[in-house]
C-alpha positions, 0 to 999 in steps of 0.5 A: 316078906312083902304083903303080896308074897304073904298073901299069895303064900297064905292063899296057896297053903289054904288051897292045899290044906282044903285038899288034904282035909277033904275025906274021900267020901266028899269025892264020892258024894260029888260024883253021885250028885252029878249022876243024880244018885241022890240017896248015895250022894246024901250018904257020902256027904253025911260021911264027909260032914262027920269027918270034917264039917268045916267048909273051905274056900279051897278046892278038892280034885274030884277026877283029873282036872275036875275040882270042886270047892269043899262044901259038904253041907251045901251038897248034902242040902241039895241032895236032901232037897232033891229027895223032898227032905226039905226040913233037913235040907233047910238046916243044911242050907242054913249051916252052909250059909252060916259058914260063909263060903257058899254065899260069896260064890255065884253058883252056890249063892243062887241055890242058897236063895232058892233052896232048890224048891224047899222054900224057907224055914218059918220062924215062930212069932215072938210073944208080945212084950208088955210095956205097961199094964192097966186095969179096965173097969167093967159093969155099972159100978160107980167110979170115983172122979179122977183127973185125966192121966198125965202121959209120961214118956217111957224110954225103952232101955238102949240095946247094947252095941252089937259087934258087927263082923267085917263081912266085906273083908271076909268076902274079899278074901274068900273070892280072891282065894277061890279065884287063885285056886281056880287059876292054879287048877287050870280053870281059867274061865272060872277064875276070870268069871269070879274076878270079872266085876270084883272091886276091892278097897285095899290097893294091894288086893285090888292089884292082885285081882287085876293081875290074876284076872289078866293072867286068866284071860291071857291063858284063854287068849292063847288057848283060843289061838290069840285071835280074840281082839276084844279079850286082848283089849281086856287083858291090856286094861287089867295090866294097865290097872295093875301097873297103876296100883303096883308101879314097877313090881313084877309078878312072881315067875314061879306062878306066871308064865314068862310071856305073860310077865313080859306083858306086864312091863 
């Protein structure tokens, strides 16, 4: 199985897994949140966190073609903020940010920055670390003559090297997974928006970005009656980049329509 097939299979399994692991209370909480029923949304999202606290890049069907990414801490934080429960809201915002799903999706990241008006958590100042202690004489007592002190440079011990996680790789995987999930769910505008300015360093992933972006735009082009010349030009540019990166490789017919696959040749 080639790398592209492994990538697509893993993304599909991931998206399906999120749907299976989402408790019903998450759907109830999202609906209550959209209705502005903040207390009800809070209670439902607390139940969702208790059942499965791990946020996921995959989406959950709320109703019909309405899908939402499984981020219960994020929705709980916003429901709390709407009720001016800022101390609790900031903790939930921090936990959602720590788990790494919401910071790489534009709409979610914006609320992480603003905290919905709850400000930021204040950190206690660190106590000063004494480097050296000296004795300062007081009074008029006679002091023995001393030579000027010799300054000896003291080096602070070097901090042990910290292992830095591959943040970029994680962000790329999360972004592509969210876009694939949106495309499979028929949310072509969301998929195209997520991949609109994506720049991947890996050639295979960059090719998949161009392919799914072209497929999303092609679906929108057909829905619009194939009249948008500017959109058609963007599709052609995406497919040109895909062919440059993947050569004669063909898109998977189980995922893409025959009319779209014909355009990639």
